[in-house]
N, C-alpha and C positions, 0 to 999 in steps of 0.2 A: 322589573324588567324580565322577560320571558325568553330563552334561548333555547331552540330547538337542538336536537343530538347533530344535526345535520349541521346547522350555522356554528357550532363549538367545534366540530370536525373540521369543517373549511376553515375557522379561524385560528384553530391550531396548525394547520397544513399551511397556512399562509405564514405566520411566525416561523414554522420551521422553514419554510423555503426563503424568508428573508435572513434567516440565520444561515443557511447554507451558501447562501450568495455571498454575504459577508466573510464568512469564513473563505471559501475558495478565493476571494480577492485577495487575501494575505500570500498566496504562495508566490515567491519572487520569481520562480521559473515560469514563464510564461510560455503557451502552446507555441510550438514552433521553433521555442530556442533550442540550442545544443546541450544535450544531456552531459554534466561531467561526468567523465569516466573515472572508474575505481576500481581496485582489486583489494580484496579483503578473505578473510576465513568466513566460510559459512558451514552449514551442517544440515543434512538430510539423512532423514532415519536414523538420526543419532549418530552419523559418521561424518566427521569435520573434512572439508576440501578448500581447495583454492579457488574461489568464484572471481571472476572477472567479467565485467560488464561486456567489454568488447566482445568476448568469447559468446556470451549468452546471444547478444545481439545477432551474431552470425546463423544463429539458429533460427530468429524470429524477433517480434516484439517483445520486450519485458515489461511486466508489471512491477515496478519496484515501490512496496509500500512500506511506510516506516511506522513505527510502533513503540509506543513509551515505555513499556517492562514486561518482560516476558512473566507468565503466568499469574496475570492481573485478571479480573474479571472479562473487560471489555478487550483485551489483546487476546486472552484465550478463544472468545468467542468469535472474535475476527478471524484467528488461525483456523479455526474449527469450519469457519464459513467458506474461508478460501480452499481449505483441503476438500471440503464437499463440492466445491464447483470446480475445481483443476481441471479434473478430466476436458470440462466447457473449455477452458482456456488451453490446454494442450490440443483440442481438436482446432480450434484457431491458430496454431503454431504459436502459441504465447507461452513463455516463461514467467512463472512467477516467483519472486524473491519478497521475503520480509526482511526487514532491517530495524535493529534497535541499537542501543548502547549496551546491552547485556554481554556478558564475557562470554566466551565461545562454549565454555564446560555448560553454563545454563541454557545456552542455545541447541546443544547437542540434545539434552531432555526435552527442550520445548519440541524442536523438531519431530520428535517421534510422538510424545504426548500430546502435544497441541495439534500440530501440523499433521498428524497422523502419516508421517512417512510421505507425504505427497508431495512437498514442494521445500524448497531450501530457505533457511532463516541466515543473515548474514549479521557478523558483531562489527560493531563501528566502535573500539574502544576509546579512540581518542576524538569520537566525534567529528571527524573530518568530513565524512559523506554526508553526515545529518547536516553541518553548516552548509556544504556546497550545494545541498538542494533545499535550502533554507527550510529545513523541517524540523529546527530546534523549538523546544519548548519556551515559551515566554518565561515561565516559572521557574524550569530547571533547565538552563540551555545546553547542558551535556545530555540530555535526553531529547529524544523525539517527539513531536507532537503525533497526531495521526492524521497524517497525508498521504496520498497514492498518486503515483505518476505512471502513465503509459507512456513506454519510450519506442519509438518507431524503429525497424531495422536500421536505418540509417542514422540513428543516435540523435534523434530530435523528438521533443517532449510533444506529444500528441495528444495528452488529456492531463488534466489536473483535478484531484478533488480532494477537500480539505474538509474535516467536520470530525464531531465526535460519535456517530453513529456506526460502529464497525460495521455492520451488515451493508450499510448504504455503500461503504467503500467496494465492495465485492460486486455489488449489483452495478456499480458506475462503471467500475472498470472493465468489468465483462462486457458491458454495451460498448463501450469504446473499442475493445479489441475486436468484437465482432463487426463494428462499422469500418476500422480498420482493415480488416480481412474481405470485406464488402466492397474496399474502394472508396468508401465515403469520406 
């Protein structure tokens, strides 16, 4: 049996797309649901501060992305990509914040080194917010899986993306924020 590069690529894309659909279906918080409010300690540019979702939403939509562990390959790649795209999110009036189970001291370093001082990362030491957003890892429930939410300024879930490709989270959430800004 002979496969062309084009047919193999199409098959790979179809399989990847099917996986993304299955993974996205896991998210318990549906589009239109009220986003659970939370407050925690976050860090930006190495400096800790009090972060409250309610306050961030007063400025515009929030991209809340959960990641498993700071300084791992995929999480660093994702943070770098969000940092690179942050100006585009800001141009649409959106705030990006990452969240993990890591302690705030680790996230202070991560906010500078991986997030390049562009956006905040928040600590969820008790995994309360991780659980509230159904973002816990099946293998390690105290840790987050890779899942991203776009929350509109009214506190409603506008978009959900779950999957293992960290770069896809940036592209998908940016498209969702742009659609929100355009009123779609």
